[in-house]
N, C-alpha and C positions, 0 to 999 in steps of 0.2 A: 216954289221953286226950291228953297232953302231945303225944307223937308225932304224932299225928292234928292236933293244931292246928297244930305245927309246919309239915307239908306242905302244909294247907290255906293257910297264910299265905304261905309261900313261891311257891305255886300263883298264889296272887291276885295276888303283886307281880309274876311272870312275866308275867302275861295279856298287858299292852301288847308285850311283846317278841315274843309268839303271834301277835298281830296284826298286828305289822309284816310279820314272816315270810309271812302270809299275801298280806300286799298284795305283797311282792317276788315270790311266785311268780305270783300273777295278773299283773305286770309283765312277767315273764319269759313268760308265755304269749303276753301282747299284742305281745312284741317278737318272736315266732316268727310270729306272725302279719302283721306288718309285713314280716317277710323275705320271706314267701311271697308276698305282694302286690308289692314290688320285684320280686321274680323274673319275676312274670307280667310287671310294667309294661315291666321292661328286654327281654323278650321280644318284646312288641308293639312296641316301639321302634326295635328293631336292624334292621328290613327297610328303614324309611326314612331310618335314619341310613347304611347301608350304600349305600343308591341315591344320598344325598347327595352323600356322599364319593366312591364308584366313577363316579358318574354326572359328578362334576365333573372327575374325571380323562377321562374319557369325552370331554367338551366341551372340556378342554384339549387333549388330542389331537388333536380334528378340527381344533380353531383351529391349531395347528401343521403338520398335514398340509396345511390350506389354506394356509398361507404357503408351504410347499415347492413345491406345486401349483402357484401362481400363479407363481412365480419360474421353475418350469420351463415353464410355457406362454410366460412372457415371452420367456424364451430362443428356446423353439420357434420361436414365431411371429416373431421377427427373423430368424432363419435361415430359415425359408419365404420371408418377403418379400425377403431378399437373394438366396435362391436362382436368381431369374428364370424360374420355374414361371410359367406364364402360363394355364395351365389350370386349374378347380377342382379337377378330380380327380387331377391332378399335384400342384397344391399342398396337397391334402390329404394323400395320401401322404407327401410331403415333411415336411409337419408333424408327423405321426403317428409317423414314424420318427425325428425329431428331440425330440419331447416323450417317447417310451419311453426315449431314449438320457439325455436330462437326470434324469428321473426315477432312472434308475440312479445316475446321479451324485450325486443329493441323498440318496439313503439312504431316501427315502421307504416308507411301510409301507402306503399306500393300495393298495388292490385293483381290480380291475374299472374300469383306467381307461379313458375313452372320450374321444372329441375330435373335433371338427370343425373345419375349417380352409377360408377362401374370400376370393376377392378382393370387396372392398367399395367404394364410393363415394370419390372425391378420392383416387384412387391408395394403397389402405389394403387391409391383408389382417387379416383378423380370425379370432381363435381360441376356441372355446368347449371346456372339458374339464371333465368329470364325475368323480367316483371314489367308492368306498363305504370307510369307516375302521369298521374290526371294534370291537365295545365289550366293555366288563367288569361295570362294576356295571349299565348299562341291561340287559345281556342276562336281569338277575334279572326283568324286565316284558317279555320276550320280543323286545327292540329288540336285533337281533344286530349292527345297524351303521348309520353315520350318512352320509347322503349330504352331499358337498359339491360347488361347483360354482363354476368361476373365470372368466373371459374377459378377454381383450385384443386390444386394436386397435393397429395399427402403420401408421405412416403414411411415405409415402417424401415426399422434399421435398430443397428445394437451399437449406443456409441458409449455404452459404461458397462462395468463388469457386473456379471449377476452370479450369487451363490442360492441355489433353489434346492430344497429339500421337499420331495414327495413321499408324503405319508400316506400309505396308502392300506386300507382295508382289506385282509385277506383273509376275513372269518369266513367259516363253513357256509353262511348264507351267500358268500359270492360267488359260489360254486357256479358251473356252467356258464350260461351266455355272459352274466352278468362279470365273470371276470375276463371272457374273452375280450368285451365290449371294452374293460379298463386298462386292458392292455394295449388296444388300438388306440384309445384316448392319450395314453400315456407316451405312447410312441409317437404320434403326431404332435405334441406338444414339443417333445425332445425336438423333433426334425425341426420345427419350425424356429425354435430360440436359435437353432445351430446353422440355419441356413443361408446365413451371411458369414461371409468368409472374414468380417471384421468381429466376428461374435467371440466374446471373452465370456464363457459360460461353465462353470461348474455345477454338477446335479448329483444329489444323494438320493437315493431310493431307501426308504424305510417302510417294510411291509411289517404290519401290525395285526394282532388277533388278541388272544388273552395276555400274551408276551410277544416280547421282542427278540428277535435273534441275534445276538450281538457277534456271536461265533465262536469257534471253540480256539479259536488261533488268539483271543484275547483274554484267555480265562486267567492269565497268570499278570495281567496289567494291575497296578497297585490300587486301581480304582474298582478291580473285582474281588469278591468275596466266594471262591467256588470251593467246594470239598474237592479231595483227590477221589478219582474215581477208584471203584473196589470190586472185590470179588465176593460174592456170597456162595459158598456150597450149601446145596439144600439136599439134603438125604432122600432116599428113597422110602415110601411107604408103603403097607399094604393093609387091605379090608376085605371083610369078607359079605359079599350079597347074599342076603337071605330071600329078598323079595323079589318080585318083578311086578313093576306097576304099569298099568294101561291105562289112558285118558282118551275122551273124545275132544276134539278140537275144533273151536268155532271161530271163523273169520269174521270179521266186520270192517265198516268204513271208519277212520278216526283221524283227528287231526294230531299231528306231531310238530314240533319245533326244533328248528334248526339256527342257532346261534339268536334264539327268540323270534324268529321270523315262521309264523304258521304254515303248515303245507298239509295236503290231503295224503293219508295214508292208510296201509290195511293194518288192522290189529289181529290179534289172536288171545285166545283164553281157553285153557282146559277145564273140561268138568266130567260129574260121572266117572271118577277115577275109580280104578279096582286095583288092589294091592292082594297078590296071589303068590304064597309061599313056594320056595324052590325045595324040589324033591331033593335035589343035591346041592347045596348052598356051593357058590362061586368065590373062589379068592382071588383078588385082583391087586396087582402089585404096580407102583412108578418106581423107576430108575432113577438114581441120584442124578443131580445136573448143578452146574454153576451158573448162576445169574450176574450178569456185569452191569453196575451200577455205574453209568457212563454220562456225563456232561455233554448236550448235545449244542450248547449256545443261548438256552432259555434263560431270559434276565430278569428278574423281578425289580422292585422299587425300594430306595431308601425309605426312610422314617418320613413324614410330613413334619417340616414342610421343603425338606430336601427335594422331594420328589417332583416339586413342580417349579424348581428354579434352576439357574445354571452357573450361579455364582458361587458356589461350596466346592473348590478342587478335592478337599478332603473327603468328601461323600465317597459311599462305598455301595455296589451294585451286588446285590445276593445271586448268585448262579445256582441252579438247582439241576439235580441228576435224575435220569429216567424220564425225561420231558421231552417230546417234539414241538415244534413251535415255528415251522415254516421256512421261509428262504431267507438268510443272513442277509442283514443289512449292507448297503453300499454306500461308505461315506463320500464325501465330496470327491469328486474327481471329472477333469476336463476331458476322459476318454469316452466318448460319447458310444463305441461300440461297448465299452464294459455296463455302460447305464443301460444300455437297450437289453443286452443279455441279460441284466438282473430282472428288467420288468416282464421279457420273455420268460424268466424262470418260476414268476410267481405261481402260489398255488394256494387253493382254498382250504382252511381247516382252523378248526376252535371256535371260542366264544369271543365277545367284544368288551375290550377294557381300552378306551381311546385314549385315556391319560397316558398308556403307556408309548404308544405310537407318537402322541405330541410330544411329549418328553424327549425322546430321542431325536425328532425332526428339530426340536430346538438345540441339543447336542450336536446334533450335526454341524449347523450353520453358528456355532459359538466355538471360539478360537480355545477356552480353556478345556481342560480334561474335562471328560474322558475322550473326545473325539479332538483332536486339533489342525483337522486340514483346513477350515476356514480362515478366514483371514481377522484381524481384529475389529471389532467396532471401531467407529470413528470417534473422535473426540467429543467428549461430555454424552456419549448414547448415540450421537448422531450416526446415520447410517448412511454415509450418502455415495461410497465407494468402496467395496464393490457393495450394490444393491443386494439387500436379503430377503427372500421369501419362504413362504411355505404353505405349501397346498395341502390341504388335510381331504382327503374323500372318506366318507364312511356309507355303510347302508343301512344304518340302525342304530338303537338305542345303545347304553352299557349294559351288558349282562351279567359282568362280573364287578367286584371290588376288591381293594386290595385288604389282606390280612395282617394289621399291623405287626403281629406277633414275629412275623418270619418274611414279610415284604411279598407273599404269592398274593397272586390275583386270582383267588380259587374259591372265593365264598360267592354265590350267587346271589345277582343283585337285579336280576329280571323285575321282580317285584318292587322292587324298593332301591332304585340307582340312583340315590341324594347322595353318596358319597363321592362315587366317579364323577357324576356329573359336576360337583362341588370343585374337584381338582382339573376336571378339563375346564373350567369357568376360568380357576385360577392361573391355569398355565397359559392359554389365551391372554389374560392381562398382563402377565408377564413377559410374554413375547411380544406383545405389540409396545410396552414399554421402552423396547431396545430398538424401537422404529424398523421391525421386521414386517414388511407386509404378508398377511394372512388372508389366503384364498381359502374358503370352504366349499364343499360338495356335497350335498345330500342326493344319493344315489336313490331312488325308488324308496324315500324314507318317509314311512307313516306316520311315526312317533311325533307330536306337536312338539312334547318338551325337547328332545334332541334337536328337533328344527330349529327352534328359537336359539338355543344354545350355540347351533352353529351360525345361525346367523347374528349373534350378538359378538360370537368371537371374530368374525370377519374385520377386518381392516376399515371396510365402510360396507353400505348396501350395494355398490357393484361388485364387491369382491365376494358376494355369497349367490351361491348358485343352486336353485332348488330343481334338480334332474329327474323328473318322474319314467323318464325311460331312457333307452341306450342313446337313442339321436340328441336326446339334450345333455347328454353326458359327453358325446364327442363336442357338442356346440361350446358345452360349459370348459374343456379344457382348451379348445379353439382361441375363446374369448379370452383365458388367461394368458395365453401363449402372446396373443395381441397386445394384451395390456404389459405384459411384462418387457415388450419391446418398445424403444422409443419411436415415436411421432413426430414428423416435422414437415411443415409447409415448403413443399418445393418450389411450387409457383403458383 
């Protein structure tokens, strides 16, 4: 009994502990229930969380790709506007190619990029590009890509002054269709540069062949050295003809050259000539006459190295009597009627001496004598305003070289143009040293040496044009006019 009472007493005393243990067990069971519910809640919420996180990444990638595409399109539209493409189809092809190249450079991950480029109003070029950007998180709800679209408009204008010298080859090989096409291309360039009412443009026209015609009116300038005109009295003379000669004539196909350019022609030769004595000799007499030795504006070169620079105001240019050398140069002028008249009056004759034309193009946009219509160069030679440029167009190699004894350009150099080529190169170097933009156009040129000289003469590869036909000549002058005009992104 005593033992039983003790056990009951202990059991009674431990009852609260058992009760507590039961509560703990129930709490553990409840906790297990809470864990299960949390797992369900987490499973239900993970999808929107993933969409929120990865969808945000997708949107950020799309925004980044849009910036890259916009930058690429801006560059492509600028390139298309500068290219000189006039038709929408050509412009679109140029723009598409430029955009694809810019996308590759940018490292863009956009796919299925499509674009359209076209001419707009107010002398503008527009571009629109669309692309698809692949997704990560949004793919969970079947959104595999995001569409982005950008647009750009570039306008051409003239917000700076321009002084431009057109140095144009008018040698005999330019006769016919070549000269007609040159006039058209040059007039189109003038029209493009002056279409903006705000344009502040001055243009000089420097035709050249063997010589440059500086004009009779300038013969007494201190930088010229021209002898006075004079009249020669030639007395009459008589001679007696004692024989009469007859020959057979043979005609045959041959190749002739006009300013170094070969062309097919017909030649003739005499053979089987027979000289027969006259029964009655005949007396022939010529009348006396006067011959006027006249200066017509043809100008040679000062001695080297003065012939390749513009930095010696004391140099003098020799002028020659009894020479014809084409149209008189037109110094810088803002009167575009004068410029167009000078272009339309161009005529073709003579041989090629490129240094002569290039030197006077240099003179035309330099403020020191001999021509003083140009503005001075900027400080330290930096040419910021006005912008100065030369366009040199020729259709062939140098066929004449300078005679250092008298400054004439009358020594045949068709087989060895080393000297005039050297002067051409030095002039190009000295012109570019003044920060003058040099554009060169090789028009139907086949000689590789002069083509390389023209390419190197240009301020950059984009400043050189190899025009193998009239259409490409027109395009070259159009591209030059676009390059000379300021381009700015309007929107």
